[in-house]
C-alpha positions as CSV (number, residue, x, y, z in Angstrom):
1,M,1.4,-2.2,13.2
2,P,5.4,-2.0,13.2
3,L,7.3,-2.8,15.8
4,Q,8.5,-0.2,18.1
5,A,11.9,-0.7,17.3
6,T,11.1,0.2,13.6
7,G,8.9,3.2,14.7
8,R,12.0,4.3,16.8
9,N,14.4,4.1,13.8
10,L,12.0,5.8,11.4
11,V,11.9,8.9,14.3
12,S,15.8,8.9,14.4
13,V,15.8,9.0,10.2
14,L,13.3,11.7,10.4
15,D,15.3,13.6,13.1
16,R,18.6,13.4,11.1
17,L,16.9,14.8,7.9
18,G,15.9,17.6,10.1
19,Y,12.4,16.9,10.9
20,R,11.1,17.2,14.4
21,A,9.7,13.8,15.0
22,S,8.2,12.0,18.1
23,L,6.9,8.6,18.3
24,Q,3.5,7.7,19.9
25,V,2.4,4.2,20.8
26,I,-1.1,3.6,20.6
27,P,-2.2,0.9,22.6
28,G,-4.2,-2.2,21.7
29,S,-3.3,-5.3,19.9
30,N,-6.4,-5.3,17.6
31,G,-5.7,-2.0,15.8
32,I,-9.3,-0.3,16.2
33,A,-7.6,2.4,18.3
34,Y,-4.9,3.1,15.8
35,N,-7.4,2.9,12.8
36,R,-9.5,5.5,14.3
37,R,-6.7,8.0,14.7
38,L,-5.1,7.1,11.5
39,Y,-8.5,7.4,9.3
40,D,-9.7,10.7,11.3
41,S,-8.1,13.7,9.8
42,R,-9.5,15.8,12.8
43,Q,-6.5,13.9,14.8
44,R,-4.0,15.6,12.8
45,M,-1.6,12.6,12.4
46,Q,1.2,13.5,10.2
47,I,2.6,10.2,9.6
48,G,1.2,6.9,10.2
49,W,1.7,3.2,9.2
50,F,-0.3,1.4,6.6
51,G,0.4,-1.8,5.1
52,W,-1.4,-3.0,1.7
53,Y,-1.0,-6.4,-0.3
54,E,-2.3,-6.3,-3.7
55,D,-5.0,-8.5,-4.4
56,Y,-4.2,-8.5,-8.2
57,P,-0.7,-7.3,-9.2
58,A,-1.9,-4.2,-11.2
59,P,-1.4,-0.4,-10.9
60,S,-5.2,-0.1,-10.5
61,T,-5.1,-2.1,-7.4
62,F,-2.8,0.4,-5.7
63,I,-3.7,3.5,-7.0
64,G,-7.3,3.3,-8.0
65,S,-8.0,1.5,-4.4
66,L,-5.7,3.8,-2.4
67,L,-4.8,7.2,-3.8
68,T,-7.8,8.4,-5.6
69,C,-10.5,11.2,-4.7
70,Q,-13.0,8.5,-4.6
71,S,-11.1,6.2,-2.6
72,F,-11.1,9.1,0.4
73,L,-14.3,8.2,2.5
74,P,-14.2,10.5,5.4
75,D,-15.9,8.9,8.5
76,S,-16.3,5.6,7.0
77,R,-14.7,2.2,8.0
78,Y,-14.2,1.4,4.3
79,N,-11.6,4.7,3.8
80,L,-8.4,3.4,2.6
81,N,-7.1,6.6,1.6
82,A,-5.5,7.6,5.1
83,A,-3.3,10.1,3.2
84,E,-6.5,11.9,2.1
85,F,-4.8,12.2,-1.4
86,C,-7.0,13.8,-3.8
87,N,-5.7,15.0,-7.2
88,H,-8.7,15.4,-9.9
89,R,-6.1,15.5,-12.7
90,I,-4.6,12.3,-11.7
91,D,-8.1,11.0,-11.3
92,A,-8.7,11.7,-14.9
93,Q,-5.8,9.9,-15.9
94,V,-6.6,6.9,-13.8
95,T,-9.9,6.7,-15.6
96,Q,-8.0,7.2,-19.0
97,A,-5.6,4.2,-18.2
98,L,-8.5,2.1,-17.2
99,A,-10.2,2.8,-20.5
100,L,-7.0,2.1,-22.4
101,Q,-6.0,-1.1,-20.7
102,P,-8.2,-3.3,-22.8
103,H,-7.5,-1.9,-26.2
104,D,-3.9,-0.6,-25.9
105,P,-2.2,-2.1,-23.0
106,S,1.3,-0.7,-23.9
107,A,-0.1,3.1,-23.7
108,A,-1.9,2.0,-20.6
109,W,1.4,0.9,-18.9
110,A,3.0,4.2,-20.2
111,L,0.2,6.2,-18.6
112,W,0.1,4.1,-15.3
113,A,4.0,4.8,-15.1
114,S,3.4,8.6,-15.7
115,I,0.6,8.5,-13.0
116,D,2.9,6.7,-10.7
117,H,5.7,9.2,-11.0
118,E,3.4,12.2,-10.5
119,I,2.0,10.5,-7.2
120,V,5.6,9.8,-5.7
121,D,6.5,13.4,-6.5
122,Q,3.6,14.4,-4.3
123,A,4.5,11.9,-1.9
124,P,1.3,11.3,0.1
125,W,3.1,7.9,1.2
126,V,6.6,6.9,1.7
127,P,7.3,3.2,1.3
128,V,9.5,1.8,4.1
129,Y,9.9,-1.7,2.5
130,N,8.2,-4.2,0.3
131,P,7.8,-7.6,1.8
132,Q,8.9,-10.7,0.2
133,S,7.7,-14.2,0.9
134,L,10.6,-17.0,0.9
135,V,9.3,-20.7,0.0
136,L,11.8,-23.6,0.2
137,L,10.7,-26.9,-1.4
138,S,12.2,-30.2,-1.8
139,A,13.4,-31.4,-5.3
140,R,10.7,-34.0,-4.9
141,V,7.7,-31.4,-4.8
142,G,6.1,-30.5,-7.9
143,N,3.4,-28.3,-9.2
144,Y,4.3,-25.5,-6.9
145,Q,2.1,-22.5,-7.5
146,F,2.7,-19.0,-6.1
147,D,-0.2,-17.3,-4.4
148,P,0.2,-13.7,-2.6
149,Y,-2.0,-14.4,0.2
150,L,-1.0,-18.0,0.9
151,P,2.6,-18.4,-0.5
152,V,1.9,-22.4,-0.7
153,L,-1.2,-23.8,-2.0
154,I,-0.6,-27.4,-0.2
155,D,-3.7,-28.8,-2.0
156,Q,-1.8,-28.3,-5.5
157,L,1.5,-29.8,-4.6
158,W,2.4,-33.3,-5.2
159,V,5.5,-35.4,-4.1
160,H,7.6,-37.7,-5.9
């Protein structure tokens, strides 16, 4: 969950944009109470905080997993589509892009870009920031390999 200061900042930005915004802090450090509210459309949350790190850097891991009709699983603990976004035309394009990927990667990338623009125009999500990892290594370290989950694979390093 974001820090309360981040939440207050987002509320102030929304207020300046003309929205009537308020901050509700949901207690509990394990996130269960928050997730119950975020993923239950009966709670009528209009905005929430959701973080996602790709398991593989491809559009399908974001769009297919999080923003398709199939990814909206109401009343399921496996629902990742908190925005409840469902656009059957976009779903058909996702299916087409997945089918194109092995045979015509360039056409697939162009279609993924088009899908991304369509989703951004409908704004089911508003990105706040993209996290980055910073790794500092000595000049004596060799065989550094980047991993999105564990920035340093210690067992792969060697030192001169």
